[in-house]
FIDREN-965021 format. One line per field, with one value per residue: residue number from 0; residue in one letter; z, x, y of N, C-alpha, C in turn. Coordinates in nm, 2 decimals, always signed. Example, Ala and Ser with C-alpha at 12.3 -4.5 7.8 and 13.67 -1.06 7.14 Angstrom:
seq = 0 | 1
type = A | S
n.z = +0.78 | +0.71
n.x = +1.32 | +1.28
n.y = -0.57 | -0.22
ca.z = +0.78 | +0.71
ca.x = +1.23 | +1.37
ca.y = -0.45 | -0.11
c.z = +0.78 | +0.79
c.x = +1.32 | +1.29
c.y = -0.33 | +0.00
***
This chain:
seq = 0 | 1 | 2 | 3 | 4 | 5 | 6 | 7 | 8 | 9 | 10 | 11 | 12 | 13 | 14 | 15 | 16 | 17 | 18 | 19 | 20 | 21 | 22 | 23 | 24 | 25 | 26 | 27 | 28 | 29 | 30 | 31 | 32 | 33 | 34 | 35 | 36 | 37 | 38 | 39 | 40 | 41 | 42 | 43 | 44 | 45 | 46 | 47 | 48 | 49 | 50 | 51 | 52 | 53 | 54 | 55 | 56 | 57 | 58 | 59 | 60 | 61 | 62 | 63 | 64 | 65 | 66 | 67 | 68 | 69 | 70 | 71 | 72 | 73 | 74 | 75 | 76 | 77 | 78 | 79 | 80 | 81 | 82 | 83 | 84 | 85 | 86 | 87 | 88 | 89 | 90 | 91 | 92 | 93 | 94 | 95 | 96 | 97 | 98 | 99 | 100 | 101 | 102 | 103 | 104 | 105 | 106 | 107 | 108 | 109 | 110 | 111 | 112 | 113 | 114 | 115 | 116 | 117 | 118 | 119 | 120 | 121 | 122 | 123 | 124 | 125 | 126 | 127 | 128 | 129 | 130 | 131 | 132 | 133 | 134 | 135 | 136 | 137 | 138 | 139 | 140 | 141 | 142 | 143 | 144 | 145 | 146 | 147 | 148 | 149 | 150 | 151 | 152 | 153 | 154 | 155 | 156 | 157 | 158 | 159 | 160 | 161 | 162 | 163 | 164 | 165 | 166 | 167 | 168 | 169 | 170 | 171 | 172 | 173 | 174 | 175 | 176 | 177 | 178 | 179 | 180 | 181 | 182 | 183 | 184 | 185 | 186 | 187 | 188 | 189 | 190 | 191 | 192 | 193 | 194 | 195 | 196 | 197 | 198 | 199 | 200 | 201 | 202 | 203 | 204 | 205 | 206 | 207 | 208 | 209 | 210 | 211 | 212 | 213 | 214 | 215 | 216 | 217
type = M | S | S | S | P | A | A | P | A | P | S | T | P | S | A | A | P | A | A | P | V | V | V | P | H | S | L | T | E | D | A | V | A | I | F | T | G | V | L | L | I | S | V | G | V | A | F | F | T | S | A | G | L | L | T | G | G | T | A | G | L | A | F | L | L | H | Y | A | T | G | I | G | F | G | K | I | F | F | V | L | N | L | P | F | Y | W | L | A | L | R | K | L | G | R | A | F | T | V | K | T | F | I | A | V | L | L | L | S | L | L | T | E | L | Q | S | Q | F | L | Q | F | A | Q | L | Q | P | L | Y | A | A | I | A | G | G | L | I | T | G | T | G | F | L | V | L | F | R | H | R | C | S | L | G | G | V | G | I | A | A | L | Y | L | Q | D | R | Y | G | W | R | A | G | K | V | Q | M | A | V | D | C | G | I | V | L | L | A | L | W | T | V | E | P | L | R | V | A | W | S | I | A | G | A | V | A | L | N | L | V | L | A | M | N | H | R | P | G | R | Y | M | A | V
n.z = +6.95 | +6.74 | +6.39 | +6.19 | +5.94 | +5.59 | +5.39 | +5.13 | +4.79 | +4.57 | +4.34 | +3.99 | +3.71 | +3.48 | +3.16 | +2.87 | +2.64 | +2.36 | +2.03 | +1.78 | +1.51 | +1.19 | +0.90 | +0.58 | +0.29 | +0.05 | -0.30 | -0.42 | -0.23 | -0.23 | -0.49 | -0.49 | -0.29 | -0.42 | -0.64 | -0.49 | -0.35 | -0.54 | -0.69 | -0.49 | -0.46 | -0.73 | -0.72 | -0.53 | -0.68 | -0.88 | -0.73 | -0.67 | -0.93 | -1.04 | -0.88 | -0.94 | -0.79 | -0.63 | -0.53 | -0.34 | -0.39 | -0.65 | -0.80 | -0.76 | -0.91 | -1.15 | -1.17 | -1.18 | -1.43 | -1.59 | -1.57 | -1.68 | -1.94 | -2.06 | -2.12 | -2.04 | -1.71 | -1.63 | -1.82 | -1.78 | -1.52 | -1.52 | -1.67 | -1.52 | -1.30 | -1.39 | -1.34 | -1.08 | -1.04 | -1.04 | -0.79 | -0.63 | -0.70 | -0.63 | -0.35 | -0.23 | -0.33 | -0.56 | -0.57 | -0.44 | -0.63 | -0.86 | -0.79 | -0.74 | -0.99 | -1.14 | -0.99 | -1.05 | -1.34 | -1.34 | -1.21 | -1.38 | -1.61 | -1.50 | -1.44 | -1.68 | -1.80 | -1.63 | -1.64 | -1.79 | -1.62 | -1.37 | -1.27 | -1.15 | -1.08 | -0.92 | -0.69 | -0.40 | -0.33 | -0.07 | +0.04 | -0.14 | -0.11 | +0.15 | +0.17 | -0.07 | +0.01 | +0.24 | +0.12 | -0.07 | +0.10 | +0.25 | +0.04 | -0.02 | +0.23 | +0.21 | +0.00 | +0.10 | +0.31 | +0.19 | +0.08 | -0.13 | -0.35 | -0.50 | -0.64 | -0.69 | -0.44 | -0.25 | -0.27 | -0.17 | +0.09 | +0.21 | +0.20 | +0.37 | +0.61 | +0.65 | +0.67 | +0.85 | +1.04 | +1.03 | +1.01 | +0.76 | +0.69 | +0.78 | +0.65 | +0.40 | +0.42 | +0.47 | +0.23 | +0.04 | +0.12 | +0.06 | -0.22 | -0.29 | -0.21 | -0.40 | -0.60 | -0.58 | -0.76 | -0.99 | -0.94 | -0.80 | -0.45 | -0.28 | -0.38 | -0.36 | -0.08 | -0.01 | -0.13 | +0.02 | +0.26 | +0.17 | +0.13 | +0.39 | +0.51 | +0.37 | +0.45 | +0.72 | +0.76 | +0.69 | +0.88 | +1.13 | +1.10 | +0.97 | +1.08 | +1.21 | +1.32 | +1.39 | +1.20 | +1.11 | +0.89 | +0.56
n.x = +1.06 | +0.99 | +1.04 | +1.25 | +1.12 | +1.14 | +1.39 | +1.33 | +1.33 | +1.59 | +1.54 | +1.49 | +1.63 | +1.40 | +1.31 | +1.46 | +1.26 | +1.14 | +1.29 | +1.11 | +0.95 | +1.04 | +0.84 | +0.87 | +0.72 | +0.52 | +0.56 | +0.30 | +0.16 | +0.32 | +0.27 | -0.01 | -0.01 | +0.14 | -0.02 | -0.24 | -0.14 | -0.05 | -0.30 | -0.45 | -0.28 | -0.30 | -0.57 | -0.55 | -0.38 | -0.56 | -0.75 | -0.58 | -0.49 | -0.75 | -0.83 | -0.64 | -0.41 | -0.09 | +0.19 | +0.45 | +0.80 | +0.91 | +0.68 | +0.57 | +0.73 | +0.67 | +0.39 | +0.43 | +0.55 | +0.36 | +0.14 | +0.27 | +0.33 | +0.14 | +0.18 | +0.11 | +0.07 | +0.15 | +0.34 | +0.55 | +0.61 | +0.72 | +0.96 | +1.11 | +1.17 | +1.36 | +1.66 | +1.68 | +1.67 | +1.92 | +2.05 | +1.88 | +1.93 | +2.19 | +2.19 | +1.97 | +1.90 | +1.83 | +1.58 | +1.41 | +1.44 | +1.33 | +1.07 | +1.00 | +1.03 | +0.82 | +0.60 | +0.62 | +0.58 | +0.33 | +0.17 | +0.21 | +0.08 | -0.19 | -0.26 | -0.27 | -0.49 | -0.69 | -0.89 | -1.09 | -1.23 | -1.27 | -1.40 | -1.47 | -1.73 | -1.75 | -1.52 | -1.40 | -1.11 | -0.96 | -1.07 | -0.99 | -0.72 | -0.68 | -0.82 | -0.70 | -0.43 | -0.43 | -0.52 | -0.33 | -0.10 | -0.17 | -0.15 | +0.13 | +0.23 | +0.15 | +0.31 | +0.57 | +0.59 | +0.62 | +0.87 | +0.91 | +0.88 | +0.79 | +1.00 | +1.24 | +1.22 | +1.12 | +1.29 | +1.53 | +1.44 | +1.38 | +1.63 | +1.78 | +1.64 | +1.70 | +1.97 | +2.05 | +1.85 | +1.67 | +1.35 | +1.14 | +0.90 | +0.93 | +1.15 | +1.06 | +0.84 | +0.97 | +1.11 | +0.90 | +0.75 | +0.92 | +0.95 | +0.70 | +0.67 | +0.84 | +0.68 | +0.55 | +0.65 | +0.51 | +0.24 | -0.06 | -0.07 | -0.27 | -0.35 | -0.11 | -0.09 | -0.30 | -0.20 | +0.03 | -0.10 | -0.21 | +0.03 | +0.13 | -0.07 | -0.04 | +0.22 | +0.20 | +0.07 | +0.26 | +0.47 | +0.36 | +0.30 | +0.50 | +0.79 | +1.11 | +1.15 | +0.89 | +0.74 | +0.78 | +0.80 | +0.92
n.y = -2.94 | -2.68 | -2.70 | -2.49 | -2.25 | -2.36 | -2.24 | -1.99 | -2.12 | -2.03 | -1.78 | -1.81 | -1.67 | -1.52 | -1.66 | -1.53 | -1.33 | -1.49 | -1.44 | -1.26 | -1.43 | -1.42 | -1.40 | -1.45 | -1.28 | -1.43 | -1.49 | -1.46 | -1.30 | -1.08 | -1.00 | -0.94 | -0.73 | -0.53 | -0.48 | -0.39 | -0.17 | +0.00 | +0.05 | +0.19 | +0.42 | +0.53 | +0.61 | +0.81 | +0.98 | +1.05 | +1.20 | +1.42 | +1.53 | +1.59 | +1.79 | +1.97 | +1.97 | +1.93 | +1.71 | +1.55 | +1.45 | +1.24 | +1.21 | +1.45 | +1.62 | +1.51 | +1.58 | +1.87 | +1.90 | +1.78 | +1.95 | +2.18 | +2.10 | +1.94 | +1.67 | +1.33 | +1.24 | +0.97 | +0.89 | +1.08 | +1.04 | +0.77 | +0.80 | +0.98 | +0.82 | +0.65 | +0.69 | +0.63 | +0.36 | +0.25 | +0.33 | +0.19 | -0.08 | -0.11 | -0.06 | -0.15 | -0.40 | -0.66 | -0.78 | -0.59 | -0.38 | -0.49 | -0.53 | -0.26 | -0.15 | -0.28 | -0.18 | +0.10 | +0.09 | -0.02 | +0.18 | +0.40 | +0.30 | +0.26 | +0.53 | +0.64 | +0.52 | +0.56 | +0.76 | +0.65 | +0.50 | +0.62 | +0.92 | +1.26 | +1.45 | +1.67 | +1.82 | +1.92 | +2.12 | +2.11 | +1.88 | +1.70 | +1.70 | +1.62 | +1.36 | +1.24 | +1.25 | +1.08 | +0.84 | +0.78 | +0.77 | +0.54 | +0.35 | +0.37 | +0.27 | +0.00 | -0.08 | -0.03 | -0.20 | -0.45 | -0.44 | -0.26 | +0.03 | +0.34 | +0.43 | +0.71 | +0.94 | +0.78 | +0.55 | +0.66 | +0.74 | +0.48 | +0.36 | +0.54 | +0.48 | +0.21 | +0.22 | +0.42 | +0.44 | +0.65 | +0.77 | +0.68 | +0.79 | +1.06 | +1.15 | +1.16 | +1.33 | +1.58 | +1.62 | +1.62 | +1.83 | +2.04 | +2.02 | +2.07 | +2.33 | +2.46 | +2.48 | +2.73 | +2.90 | +2.87 | +2.80 | +2.90 | +3.04 | +2.94 | +2.70 | +2.57 | +2.56 | +2.39 | +2.17 | +2.11 | +2.04 | +1.80 | +1.66 | +1.65 | +1.49 | +1.25 | +1.17 | +1.15 | +0.92 | +0.73 | +0.81 | +0.74 | +0.47 | +0.32 | +0.23 | +0.16 | -0.18 | -0.22 | -0.37 | -0.68 | -0.88 | -0.96
ca.z = +6.91 | +6.61 | +6.29 | +6.12 | +5.81 | +5.49 | +5.32 | +4.99 | +4.69 | +4.50 | +4.23 | +3.87 | +3.61 | +3.38 | +3.03 | +2.78 | +2.55 | +2.23 | +1.93 | +1.69 | +1.39 | +1.06 | +0.80 | +0.45 | +0.22 | -0.06 | -0.42 | -0.44 | -0.14 | -0.29 | -0.62 | -0.45 | -0.22 | -0.51 | -0.71 | -0.40 | -0.31 | -0.66 | -0.71 | -0.39 | -0.51 | -0.85 | -0.68 | -0.47 | -0.78 | -0.94 | -0.65 | -0.69 | -1.06 | -1.07 | -0.81 | -0.98 | -0.68 | -0.64 | -0.42 | -0.33 | -0.45 | -0.80 | -0.84 | -0.74 | -1.02 | -1.27 | -1.17 | -1.23 | -1.58 | -1.65 | -1.58 | -1.77 | -2.08 | -2.10 | -2.14 | -1.94 | -1.58 | -1.62 | -1.90 | -1.72 | -1.39 | -1.56 | -1.72 | -1.41 | -1.20 | -1.45 | -1.29 | -0.94 | -1.03 | -1.02 | -0.65 | -0.57 | -0.73 | -0.55 | -0.20 | -0.17 | -0.37 | -0.70 | -0.55 | -0.43 | -0.76 | -0.96 | -0.75 | -0.76 | -1.14 | -1.16 | -0.93 | -1.13 | -1.46 | -1.32 | -1.18 | -1.51 | -1.69 | -1.44 | -1.43 | -1.81 | -1.83 | -1.52 | -1.68 | -1.85 | -1.51 | -1.26 | -1.30 | -1.05 | -1.13 | -0.83 | -0.60 | -0.33 | -0.33 | +0.06 | +0.07 | -0.23 | -0.06 | +0.27 | +0.13 | -0.15 | +0.08 | +0.32 | +0.04 | -0.12 | +0.21 | +0.28 | -0.07 | +0.01 | +0.34 | +0.16 | -0.08 | +0.19 | +0.39 | +0.10 | +0.04 | -0.26 | -0.34 | -0.63 | -0.70 | -0.65 | -0.30 | -0.18 | -0.26 | -0.08 | +0.22 | +0.26 | +0.21 | +0.48 | +0.72 | +0.67 | +0.69 | +0.96 | +1.12 | +1.00 | +0.98 | +0.62 | +0.67 | +0.81 | +0.54 | +0.29 | +0.45 | +0.45 | +0.09 | -0.02 | +0.15 | -0.01 | -0.36 | -0.32 | -0.19 | -0.52 | -0.69 | -0.56 | -0.88 | -1.11 | -0.90 | -0.70 | -0.32 | -0.20 | -0.43 | -0.29 | +0.07 | -0.02 | -0.17 | +0.15 | +0.35 | +0.11 | +0.16 | +0.53 | +0.53 | +0.32 | +0.52 | +0.85 | +0.76 | +0.70 | +1.00 | +1.24 | +1.08 | +0.92 | +1.15 | +1.23 | +1.44 | +1.41 | +1.11 | +1.09 | +0.76 | +0.46
ca.x = +1.09 | +0.94 | +1.14 | +1.25 | +1.07 | +1.23 | +1.44 | +1.28 | +1.41 | +1.65 | +1.47 | +1.56 | +1.60 | +1.30 | +1.37 | +1.44 | +1.16 | +1.19 | +1.28 | +0.99 | +0.97 | +1.02 | +0.79 | +0.89 | +0.61 | +0.53 | +0.54 | +0.16 | +0.14 | +0.39 | +0.20 | -0.14 | +0.02 | +0.19 | -0.14 | -0.32 | -0.08 | -0.05 | -0.42 | -0.48 | -0.21 | -0.35 | -0.69 | -0.50 | -0.34 | -0.68 | -0.79 | -0.49 | -0.50 | -0.89 | -0.84 | -0.52 | -0.31 | +0.05 | +0.24 | +0.60 | +0.87 | +0.92 | +0.54 | +0.54 | +0.80 | +0.59 | +0.28 | +0.45 | +0.58 | +0.23 | +0.07 | +0.34 | +0.35 | +0.03 | +0.21 | +0.05 | +0.15 | +0.21 | +0.47 | +0.66 | +0.65 | +0.80 | +1.09 | +1.18 | +1.22 | +1.46 | +1.79 | +1.68 | +1.70 | +2.07 | +2.06 | +1.80 | +1.99 | +2.32 | +2.18 | +1.86 | +1.90 | +1.77 | +1.43 | +1.35 | +1.45 | +1.23 | +0.93 | +0.97 | +1.01 | +0.69 | +0.51 | +0.62 | +0.52 | +0.18 | +0.12 | +0.21 | -0.02 | -0.31 | -0.29 | -0.31 | -0.61 | -0.79 | -0.99 | -1.19 | -1.30 | -1.30 | -1.41 | -1.52 | -1.82 | -1.72 | -1.43 | -1.35 | -0.97 | -0.91 | -1.11 | -0.91 | -0.59 | -0.67 | -0.85 | -0.60 | -0.31 | -0.44 | -0.53 | -0.19 | +0.00 | -0.18 | -0.09 | +0.27 | +0.25 | +0.13 | +0.43 | +0.69 | +0.58 | +0.65 | +0.99 | +0.87 | +0.84 | +0.76 | +1.12 | +1.26 | +1.24 | +1.08 | +1.40 | +1.62 | +1.39 | +1.39 | +1.77 | +1.82 | +1.59 | +1.77 | +2.12 | +2.07 | +1.74 | +1.58 | +1.21 | +1.11 | +0.79 | +0.97 | +1.24 | +0.98 | +0.76 | +1.05 | +1.14 | +0.78 | +0.70 | +1.01 | +0.91 | +0.56 | +0.70 | +0.90 | +0.57 | +0.51 | +0.70 | +0.43 | +0.12 | -0.12 | -0.04 | -0.37 | -0.34 | +0.01 | -0.12 | -0.37 | -0.11 | +0.10 | -0.20 | -0.22 | +0.16 | +0.14 | -0.16 | +0.02 | +0.34 | +0.16 | +0.03 | +0.39 | +0.55 | +0.29 | +0.27 | +0.62 | +0.90 | +1.20 | +1.11 | +0.73 | +0.69 | +0.91 | +0.79 | +1.00
ca.y = -2.82 | -2.67 | -2.68 | -2.36 | -2.25 | -2.37 | -2.11 | -2.00 | -2.14 | -1.92 | -1.74 | -1.83 | -1.56 | -1.56 | -1.68 | -1.41 | -1.35 | -1.54 | -1.33 | -1.28 | -1.51 | -1.33 | -1.49 | -1.38 | -1.29 | -1.52 | -1.42 | -1.42 | -1.19 | -0.96 | -0.95 | -0.88 | -0.62 | -0.44 | -0.43 | -0.31 | -0.04 | +0.09 | +0.09 | +0.30 | +0.54 | +0.57 | +0.68 | +0.93 | +1.07 | +1.10 | +1.31 | +1.54 | +1.58 | +1.63 | +1.92 | +2.06 | +1.99 | +1.88 | +1.63 | +1.56 | +1.35 | +1.23 | +1.23 | +1.60 | +1.68 | +1.47 | +1.67 | +2.01 | +1.88 | +1.75 | +2.08 | +2.27 | +2.05 | +1.86 | +1.53 | +1.25 | +1.21 | +0.83 | +0.88 | +1.16 | +0.96 | +0.66 | +0.84 | +1.04 | +0.72 | +0.55 | +0.70 | +0.58 | +0.21 | +0.22 | +0.32 | +0.08 | -0.21 | -0.12 | -0.05 | -0.22 | -0.53 | -0.70 | -0.81 | -0.46 | -0.31 | -0.54 | -0.49 | -0.12 | -0.12 | -0.33 | -0.09 | +0.23 | +0.07 | -0.03 | +0.32 | +0.47 | +0.25 | +0.29 | +0.67 | +0.68 | +0.46 | +0.57 | +0.84 | +0.56 | +0.42 | +0.71 | +1.06 | +1.33 | +1.57 | +1.79 | +1.78 | +2.03 | +2.11 | +2.07 | +1.75 | +1.62 | +1.70 | +1.53 | +1.22 | +1.19 | +1.21 | +0.96 | +0.71 | +0.76 | +0.72 | +0.39 | +0.27 | +0.36 | +0.18 | -0.14 | -0.11 | -0.03 | -0.33 | -0.56 | -0.41 | -0.21 | +0.17 | +0.39 | +0.49 | +0.84 | +0.98 | +0.65 | +0.46 | +0.71 | +0.72 | +0.35 | +0.34 | +0.61 | +0.42 | +0.09 | +0.25 | +0.52 | +0.45 | +0.77 | +0.73 | +0.70 | +0.90 | +1.20 | +1.20 | +1.18 | +1.45 | +1.69 | +1.64 | +1.65 | +1.98 | +2.12 | +2.02 | +2.14 | +2.48 | +2.51 | +2.51 | +2.86 | +2.99 | +2.85 | +2.77 | +3.00 | +3.00 | +2.87 | +2.57 | +2.51 | +2.54 | +2.27 | +2.05 | +2.08 | +1.96 | +1.66 | +1.58 | +1.61 | +1.37 | +1.13 | +1.13 | +1.11 | +0.78 | +0.67 | +0.83 | +0.67 | +0.32 | +0.25 | +0.27 | +0.03 | -0.27 | -0.23 | -0.47 | -0.77 | -0.95 | -0.91
c.z = +6.77 | +6.50 | +6.22 | +5.98 | +5.70 | +5.42 | +5.18 | +4.89 | +4.60 | +4.37 | +4.10 | +3.78 | +3.50 | +3.24 | +2.94 | +2.68 | +2.41 | +2.12 | +1.83 | +1.56 | +1.27 | +0.95 | +0.67 | +0.37 | +0.10 | -0.18 | -0.45 | -0.35 | -0.19 | -0.41 | -0.58 | -0.38 | -0.32 | -0.59 | -0.62 | -0.37 | -0.42 | -0.70 | -0.62 | -0.43 | -0.63 | -0.83 | -0.62 | -0.58 | -0.87 | -0.87 | -0.68 | -0.83 | -1.09 | -1.00 | -0.85 | -0.88 | -0.72 | -0.52 | -0.43 | -0.41 | -0.61 | -0.87 | -0.85 | -0.87 | -1.15 | -1.27 | -1.23 | -1.39 | -1.66 | -1.68 | -1.68 | -1.92 | -2.14 | -2.14 | -2.02 | -1.82 | -1.58 | -1.70 | -1.83 | -1.60 | -1.42 | -1.60 | -1.61 | -1.32 | -1.26 | -1.38 | -1.15 | -0.93 | -1.00 | -0.86 | -0.58 | -0.58 | -0.65 | -0.40 | -0.15 | -0.22 | -0.50 | -0.68 | -0.53 | -0.56 | -0.86 | -0.91 | -0.77 | -0.91 | -1.18 | -1.11 | -1.01 | -1.26 | -1.44 | -1.29 | -1.29 | -1.60 | -1.64 | -1.45 | -1.58 | -1.86 | -1.73 | -1.54 | -1.74 | -1.74 | -1.39 | -1.30 | -1.19 | -1.11 | -1.04 | -0.73 | -0.53 | -0.30 | -0.19 | +0.08 | -0.02 | -0.18 | +0.05 | +0.23 | +0.03 | -0.09 | +0.17 | +0.24 | -0.02 | -0.02 | +0.24 | +0.17 | -0.06 | +0.12 | +0.30 | +0.09 | +0.01 | +0.26 | +0.32 | +0.02 | -0.11 | -0.25 | -0.49 | -0.68 | -0.63 | -0.51 | -0.22 | -0.16 | -0.17 | +0.06 | +0.28 | +0.28 | +0.34 | +0.61 | +0.76 | +0.72 | +0.82 | +1.06 | +1.11 | +0.95 | +0.83 | +0.60 | +0.69 | +0.71 | +0.42 | +0.30 | +0.43 | +0.31 | +0.02 | +0.00 | +0.07 | -0.16 | -0.38 | -0.31 | -0.31 | -0.62 | -0.69 | -0.69 | -0.98 | -1.06 | -0.79 | -0.55 | -0.26 | -0.25 | -0.37 | -0.15 | +0.07 | -0.05 | -0.05 | +0.24 | +0.31 | +0.14 | +0.30 | +0.57 | +0.48 | +0.41 | +0.67 | +0.86 | +0.76 | +0.83 | +1.12 | +1.22 | +1.02 | +0.98 | +1.19 | +1.34 | +1.44 | +1.32 | +1.07 | +0.97 | +0.66 | +0.33
c.x = +1.04 | +1.05 | +1.13 | +1.19 | +1.17 | +1.27 | +1.38 | +1.38 | +1.46 | +1.57 | +1.56 | +1.52 | +1.49 | +1.37 | +1.35 | +1.34 | +1.21 | +1.18 | +1.17 | +1.03 | +0.94 | +0.96 | +0.80 | +0.75 | +0.63 | +0.52 | +0.40 | +0.12 | +0.20 | +0.31 | +0.07 | -0.12 | +0.06 | +0.07 | -0.23 | -0.28 | -0.09 | -0.19 | -0.48 | -0.41 | -0.26 | -0.48 | -0.66 | -0.46 | -0.45 | -0.75 | -0.71 | -0.50 | -0.64 | -0.89 | -0.73 | -0.42 | -0.18 | +0.07 | +0.38 | +0.66 | +0.87 | +0.78 | +0.52 | +0.61 | +0.72 | +0.45 | +0.31 | +0.48 | +0.45 | +0.16 | +0.13 | +0.34 | +0.23 | +0.05 | +0.15 | +0.14 | +0.22 | +0.35 | +0.57 | +0.71 | +0.75 | +0.94 | +1.17 | +1.23 | +1.34 | +1.60 | +1.79 | +1.70 | +1.84 | +2.10 | +1.99 | +1.87 | +2.12 | +2.29 | +2.08 | +1.83 | +1.81 | +1.62 | +1.35 | +1.34 | +1.34 | +1.09 | +0.90 | +0.95 | +0.87 | +0.58 | +0.50 | +0.55 | +0.37 | +0.12 | +0.11 | +0.10 | -0.17 | -0.34 | -0.32 | -0.44 | -0.73 | -0.91 | -1.11 | -1.28 | -1.34 | -1.29 | -1.49 | -1.60 | -1.78 | -1.63 | -1.37 | -1.20 | -0.92 | -0.95 | -1.02 | -0.77 | -0.58 | -0.70 | -0.75 | -0.47 | -0.32 | -0.45 | -0.39 | -0.09 | -0.05 | -0.14 | +0.06 | +0.30 | +0.25 | +0.26 | +0.55 | +0.70 | +0.62 | +0.78 | +0.99 | +0.85 | +0.81 | +0.87 | +1.14 | +1.30 | +1.21 | +1.20 | +1.50 | +1.57 | +1.41 | +1.54 | +1.83 | +1.76 | +1.66 | +1.92 | +2.14 | +1.96 | +1.65 | +1.45 | +1.18 | +1.01 | +0.83 | +1.07 | +1.15 | +0.90 | +0.84 | +1.08 | +1.02 | +0.74 | +0.80 | +0.98 | +0.79 | +0.59 | +0.76 | +0.80 | +0.51 | +0.54 | +0.60 | +0.28 | +0.07 | -0.10 | -0.13 | -0.37 | -0.21 | -0.02 | -0.20 | -0.29 | -0.02 | +0.03 | -0.20 | -0.08 | +0.18 | +0.05 | -0.10 | +0.14 | +0.31 | +0.13 | +0.15 | +0.46 | +0.48 | +0.29 | +0.40 | +0.74 | +0.99 | +1.17 | +0.97 | +0.69 | +0.79 | +0.90 | +0.87 | +0.95
c.y = -2.80 | -2.64 | -2.54 | -2.37 | -2.27 | -2.25 | -2.12 | -2.03 | -2.04 | -1.90 | -1.76 | -1.73 | -1.61 | -1.57 | -1.56 | -1.44 | -1.40 | -1.43 | -1.36 | -1.35 | -1.42 | -1.42 | -1.41 | -1.39 | -1.37 | -1.43 | -1.38 | -1.31 | -1.07 | -0.90 | -0.88 | -0.75 | -0.51 | -0.39 | -0.34 | -0.17 | +0.06 | +0.15 | +0.20 | +0.43 | +0.60 | +0.65 | +0.81 | +1.03 | +1.12 | +1.21 | +1.44 | +1.60 | +1.64 | +1.77 | +2.02 | +2.07 | +1.92 | +1.78 | +1.63 | +1.46 | +1.35 | +1.25 | +1.38 | +1.67 | +1.63 | +1.56 | +1.81 | +2.00 | +1.86 | +1.87 | +2.17 | +2.22 | +1.98 | +1.71 | +1.46 | +1.23 | +1.08 | +0.83 | +0.96 | +1.10 | +0.85 | +0.70 | +0.90 | +0.94 | +0.64 | +0.57 | +0.64 | +0.43 | +0.18 | +0.22 | +0.21 | -0.06 | -0.23 | -0.12 | -0.13 | -0.36 | -0.55 | -0.72 | -0.68 | -0.38 | -0.35 | -0.51 | -0.35 | -0.08 | -0.17 | -0.23 | +0.05 | +0.20 | +0.06 | +0.09 | +0.39 | +0.43 | +0.28 | +0.44 | +0.72 | +0.63 | +0.49 | +0.66 | +0.77 | +0.49 | +0.51 | +0.84 | +1.13 | +1.45 | +1.70 | +1.74 | +1.91 | +2.02 | +2.06 | +1.92 | +1.65 | +1.60 | +1.60 | +1.39 | +1.17 | +1.15 | +1.10 | +0.83 | +0.68 | +0.71 | +0.58 | +0.30 | +0.26 | +0.27 | +0.04 | -0.18 | -0.12 | -0.16 | -0.45 | -0.53 | -0.36 | -0.06 | +0.21 | +0.48 | +0.64 | +0.86 | +0.86 | +0.56 | +0.53 | +0.71 | +0.59 | +0.32 | +0.41 | +0.54 | +0.29 | +0.11 | +0.32 | +0.51 | +0.56 | +0.72 | +0.78 | +0.81 | +1.04 | +1.24 | +1.23 | +1.31 | +1.57 | +1.72 | +1.68 | +1.79 | +2.08 | +2.13 | +2.09 | +2.30 | +2.54 | +2.54 | +2.65 | +2.94 | +2.98 | +2.83 | +2.87 | +2.95 | +2.92 | +2.73 | +2.50 | +2.47 | +2.40 | +2.14 | +2.01 | +2.00 | +1.82 | +1.58 | +1.56 | +1.50 | +1.25 | +1.08 | +1.10 | +0.97 | +0.69 | +0.67 | +0.76 | +0.52 | +0.25 | +0.31 | +0.15 | -0.06 | -0.29 | -0.34 | -0.57 | -0.87 | -0.88 | -0.96
***
């Protein structure tokens, strides 16, 4: 008599996927990233200033005051960011605050000295807006992924993302476009439209590449 086929062995539940290992950035990696991000942003600022454009956030306010007073962008930008360090220190920690202060100081210095190294003989405004926005957004992305920002709206956007899961890029895009629209009081509408295109390009880089859970290093 033939034996009955053996019953299949009970299936065992597959092991749960291992949690991703979070590898902190070293001090050297942070330093190189801050310099890289700030340098990219300073190039984006050069595009905007050479074409007479604006951007959002604290930088946008610095641009407006720069155009209105003739005081250097870097000086105004540094002073405007001073009140935001208190929020950064309380909500985002000492390391974030120190790195942000260094980044703001470095950008202020680079933008003051940059005319000695970079000048544009001709720059079409729409190209300046798109290229400057993409370059600046990439610079911000580098800073954000190393727990650093350029103060102001960037601090608030990162806090809201950490606290409530709101995408930093979308928060900053909404604020940036609002600030640029305020420039309609003092800047010609076409230039404001170009500036909005630059702000959208900048923040699309962040919205697509910087979101909770996508990047695990700190």
